[in-house]
DOTORSE-772987 format. One line per field, with one value per residue (C-alpha): residue in three letters; residue number from 1; x, y, z. Coordinates in steps of 0.25 Angstrom, whole numbers, always signed. Layout:
<sites>
resn	(ala ...) $
resi	(NUM ...) $
east	(X ...) $
north	(Y ...) $
up	(Z ...) $
</sites>
This chain:
<sites>
resn	(unk unk unk unk unk unk unk unk unk unk unk unk unk unk unk unk unk unk unk unk unk unk unk unk unk unk unk unk unk unk unk unk unk unk unk unk unk unk unk unk unk unk unk unk unk unk unk unk unk unk unk unk unk unk unk unk unk unk unk unk unk unk unk unk unk unk unk unk unk unk unk unk unk unk unk unk unk unk unk unk unk unk unk unk unk unk unk unk unk unk unk unk unk unk unk unk unk unk unk unk unk unk unk unk unk unk unk unk unk unk unk unk unk unk unk unk unk unk unk unk unk unk unk unk unk unk unk unk unk unk unk unk unk unk unk unk unk unk unk unk unk unk unk unk unk unk unk unk unk unk unk unk unk unk unk unk unk unk unk unk unk unk unk unk unk unk unk unk unk unk unk unk unk unk unk unk unk unk unk unk unk unk unk unk unk unk unk unk unk unk unk unk unk unk unk unk unk unk unk unk unk unk unk unk unk unk unk unk unk unk unk unk unk unk unk unk unk unk unk unk unk unk unk unk unk unk unk unk unk unk unk unk unk unk unk unk unk unk unk unk unk unk unk unk unk unk unk unk unk unk unk unk unk unk unk unk unk unk unk unk unk unk unk unk unk unk unk unk unk unk unk unk unk unk unk unk unk unk unk unk unk unk unk unk unk unk unk unk unk unk unk unk unk unk unk unk unk unk unk unk unk unk unk unk unk unk unk unk unk unk unk unk unk unk unk unk unk unk unk unk unk unk unk unk unk unk unk unk unk unk unk unk unk unk unk unk unk unk unk unk unk unk) $
resi	(1 2 3 4 5 6 7 8 9 10 11 12 13 14 15 16 17 18 19 20 21 22 23 24 25 26 27 28 29 30 31 32 33 34 35 36 37 38 39 40 41 42 43 44 45 46 47 48 49 50 51 52 53 54 55 56 57 58 59 60 61 62 63 64 65 66 67 68 69 70 71 72 73 74 75 76 77 78 79 80 81 82 83 84 85 86 87 88 89 90 91 92 93 94 95 96 97 98 99 100 101 102 103 104 105 106 107 108 109 110 111 112 113 114 115 116 117 118 119 120 121 122 123 124 125 126 127 128 129 130 131 132 133 134 135 136 137 138 139 140 141 142 143 144 145 146 147 148 149 150 151 152 153 154 155 156 157 158 159 160 161 162 163 164 165 166 167 168 169 170 171 172 173 174 175 176 177 178 179 180 181 182 183 184 185 186 187 188 189 190 191 192 193 194 195 196 197 198 199 200 201 202 203 204 205 206 207 208 209 210 211 212 213 214 215 216 217 218 219 220 221 222 223 224 225 226 227 228 229 230 231 232 233 234 235 236 237 238 239 240 241 242 243 244 245 246 247 248 249 250 251 252 253 254 255 256 257 258 259 260 261 262 263 264 265 266 267 268 269 270 271 272 273 274 275 276 277 278 279 280 281 282 283 284 285 286 287 288 289 290 291 292 293 294 295 296 297 298 299 300 301 302 303 304 305 306 307 308 309 310 311 312 313 314 315 316 317 318 319 320 321 322 323 324 325 326 327 328 329 330 331 332 333 334 335 336 337 338 339 340 341 342) $
east	(+41 +27 +23 +11 -2 -5 +9 +6 -7 +1 +11 +0 -9 -2 -4 -18 -22 -16 -25 -37 -34 -32 -45 -53 -46 -50 -64 -65 -60 -69 -81 -77 -74 -88 -95 -88 -94 -108 -118 -114 -129 -138 -152 -156 -148 -152 -144 -135 -126 -112 -102 -89 -82 -73 -59 -63 -54 -59 -55 -62 -75 -74 -72 -83 -92 -89 -90 -104 -108 -110 -100 -95 -80 -72 -61 -70 -76 -62 -57 -70 -69 -54 -57 -68 -60 -69 -61 -56 -70 -78 -85 -88 -102 -114 -119 -131 -126 -132 -126 -134 -126 -114 -100 -100 -113 -107 -94 -102 -111 -99 -90 -101 -104 -119 -120 -133 -142 -153 -165 -172 -182 -184 -198 -200 -202 -194 -187 -173 -178 -186 -174 -166 -177 -176 -161 -161 -172 -164 -151 -143 -140 -144 -151 -137 -130 -141 -141 -126 -125 -136 -129 -114 -113 -106 -114 -109 -121 -122 -137 -132 -121 -127 -137 -134 -129 -142 -151 -160 -148 -151 -167 -173 -160 -161 -168 -180 -178 -175 -161 -153 -140 -129 -131 -121 -120 -117 -129 -121 -120 -134 -138 -128 -135 -149 -142 -136 -150 -156 -145 -148 -163 -162 -152 -162 -173 -176 -168 -171 -178 -187 -179 -176 -163 -161 -163 -176 -181 -178 -185 -198 -198 -198 -210 -217 -213 -220 -233 -234 -239 -241 -229 -239 -242 -228 -226 -239 -236 -222 -229 -237 -225 -218 -230 -230 -215 -217 -229 -221 -231 -228 -227 -237 -232 -236 -224 -215 -223 -222 -207 -207 -215 -209 -217 -226 -241 -254 -257 -250 -256 -258 -248 -238 -238 -233 -220 -209 -199 -194 -199 -213 -219 -231 -224 -212 -212 -203 -197 -192 -177 -175 -182 -192 -190 -184 -191 -192 -189 -204 -204 -191 -195 -209 -201 -192 -204 -216 -230 -234 -246 -252 -255 -252 -259 -262 -269 -269 -281 -286 -289 -275 -272 -260 -266 -267 -276 -269 -274 -270 -277 -279 -294 -293 -284 -294 -305 -297 -294 -309 -313 -302 -308 -297) $
north	(+340 +337 +342 +351 +345 +356 +355 +340 +344 +355 +345 +335 +345 +346 +332 +331 +344 +339 +326 +334 +343 +331 +325 +338 +339 +325 +327 +339 +332 +321 +330 +337 +324 +318 +330 +329 +315 +320 +322 +333 +338 +336 +331 +322 +325 +319 +307 +309 +301 +300 +293 +286 +283 +270 +273 +286 +288 +291 +305 +307 +301 +310 +322 +319 +316 +330 +337 +331 +336 +322 +323 +334 +331 +322 +322 +316 +306 +301 +300 +293 +283 +281 +279 +269 +261 +264 +274 +263 +256 +266 +261 +267 +270 +279 +282 +289 +298 +310 +322 +318 +305 +306 +302 +288 +285 +289 +282 +269 +270 +272 +262 +251 +255 +258 +264 +271 +261 +260 +251 +247 +236 +229 +223 +209 +210 +223 +224 +228 +242 +243 +239 +250 +260 +256 +258 +271 +277 +272 +279 +266 +268 +276 +269 +269 +263 +252 +247 +248 +239 +229 +227 +228 +225 +212 +203 +189 +181 +168 +171 +184 +177 +175 +187 +198 +211 +219 +228 +216 +208 +208 +208 +198 +197 +209 +203 +210 +214 +225 +230 +238 +244 +254 +267 +269 +254 +253 +248 +236 +231 +234 +225 +214 +214 +212 +201 +194 +194 +187 +177 +175 +173 +164 +154 +152 +148 +133 +127 +130 +118 +125 +123 +138 +145 +154 +166 +160 +158 +172 +177 +168 +173 +187 +184 +177 +190 +199 +191 +186 +194 +183 +174 +162 +164 +165 +150 +149 +160 +153 +140 +147 +152 +139 +132 +142 +140 +125 +126 +136 +147 +162 +167 +179 +186 +201 +203 +201 +212 +221 +220 +225 +238 +251 +251 +241 +241 +236 +227 +222 +227 +219 +228 +225 +210 +214 +219 +211 +207 +193 +198 +198 +184 +186 +186 +177 +163 +159 +167 +181 +184 +187 +192 +203 +207 +203 +191 +189 +176 +171 +172 +165 +154 +153 +150 +140 +133 +136 +130 +118 +122 +121 +136 +144 +157 +166 +180 +190 +193 +207 +208 +213 +200 +197 +183 +176 +166 +154 +145 +133 +136 +148 +147 +146 +158 +166 +162 +167 +181 +183 +180 +190 +201 +201) $
up	(+1204 +1199 +1185 +1186 +1180 +1171 +1165 +1162 +1155 +1147 +1142 +1137 +1132 +1118 +1113 +1119 +1112 +1099 +1100 +1103 +1092 +1082 +1087 +1084 +1070 +1067 +1072 +1064 +1052 +1054 +1055 +1042 +1035 +1040 +1035 +1021 +1020 +1022 +1010 +1000 +1001 +1012 +1010 +998 +987 +973 +968 +956 +947 +951 +942 +945 +933 +932 +937 +945 +957 +971 +970 +957 +963 +975 +967 +958 +970 +976 +963 +961 +974 +980 +991 +1000 +999 +990 +1000 +1011 +1001 +998 +1012 +1017 +1005 +1009 +1024 +1020 +1010 +999 +990 +981 +979 +972 +960 +946 +942 +943 +957 +962 +973 +981 +987 +999 +1001 +1011 +1006 +1013 +1006 +992 +995 +998 +985 +976 +983 +982 +968 +971 +957 +952 +945 +934 +935 +922 +918 +905 +904 +898 +883 +881 +868 +866 +861 +874 +883 +875 +879 +894 +895 +887 +896 +908 +903 +902 +888 +875 +864 +856 +868 +870 +856 +854 +866 +861 +848 +851 +866 +869 +878 +882 +881 +873 +869 +862 +854 +841 +841 +830 +836 +832 +840 +843 +848 +863 +861 +871 +879 +888 +899 +905 +919 +929 +929 +938 +932 +936 +930 +919 +916 +901 +892 +888 +902 +905 +892 +897 +911 +904 +895 +908 +914 +902 +903 +917 +915 +903 +910 +921 +911 +907 +896 +882 +876 +866 +854 +852 +853 +865 +856 +851 +865 +869 +856 +859 +874 +869 +861 +873 +881 +871 +871 +885 +897 +908 +912 +912 +898 +892 +891 +884 +874 +872 +869 +858 +851 +852 +846 +834 +832 +831 +821 +813 +816 +817 +831 +828 +840 +842 +851 +839 +832 +843 +843 +829 +832 +837 +850 +857 +852 +859 +847 +835 +822 +809 +802 +812 +809 +795 +800 +792 +803 +808 +821 +816 +820 +812 +799 +802 +809 +820 +831 +827 +826 +841 +854 +853 +868 +881 +886 +901 +909 +908 +893 +891 +901 +893 +880 +887 +894 +885 +888 +881 +873 +859 +859 +846 +849 +860 +861 +872 +881 +881 +896 +900 +907 +898 +895 +882 +876 +869 +858 +850 +837 +828 +829 +845 +844 +836 +845 +857 +850 +848 +862 +866 +857 +846) $
</sites>
């Protein structure tokens, strides 16, 4: 006897209904799950710092993100991270995150270690005191932390080996450049980055055939940096100082006087020339004990490859060009100063 069609349908309806119900449930779960991955706040939420400490577990990270209002659901965050195979690859650091970011974007940022960064620039010629001001203003370190790192930090560079651990220990060696560092980087690591940059630049310069030690080269380059404005004049200014050193003359550099003052002045006064310090090249012959600022590559190169001249004097023009007029004799120098209105 033939089985009725309706009865066949009735017999198969149970499993089919179950499958359909399962699909509906999965679709509903998927919709809910997808919704939980969306931004915690619609629109353009302001970025804020989120910190992942070394050793933090995925659960701790997810909970902190939810508590800070940066994600909708810590459970959805963890499930998504696990499904993507990224849950064990989160990196410690400080991140700039926004509640307007969706969970996949936040997971991608912390999995790739796209930490928040700070950019700062050290101009050529900056002294270590000025560098300290920059780092303090950028929130990289406090004054105490900076000077402690300068004097007591351990930096593996041969050129620092014999330098006494004083406040001036790193003067001249924190290379002037623009740096991008992770927010929260320790100040000794930032200093090491600047020292490494100096090391990289110096190693690419011409061999030292000047008869000066490396420390003396950096010292003289810092004086050239303090006196020169135009790159093309740096080798000329370096030649003046080399000629003076050979003749046993004092360097008479205004830049070394500026180094002794509390703040930079437009003109060095006669009373400033009386400051009793080995850095005062109007009172003491030879080079000062160390650099008076951070020389750039052009000034370092100028000392290693000075121009061949007989110049012993130079004076700056007053026209704002940054140019100098050079002279061999004191009489010629005096005449140049008169012409320029000094």
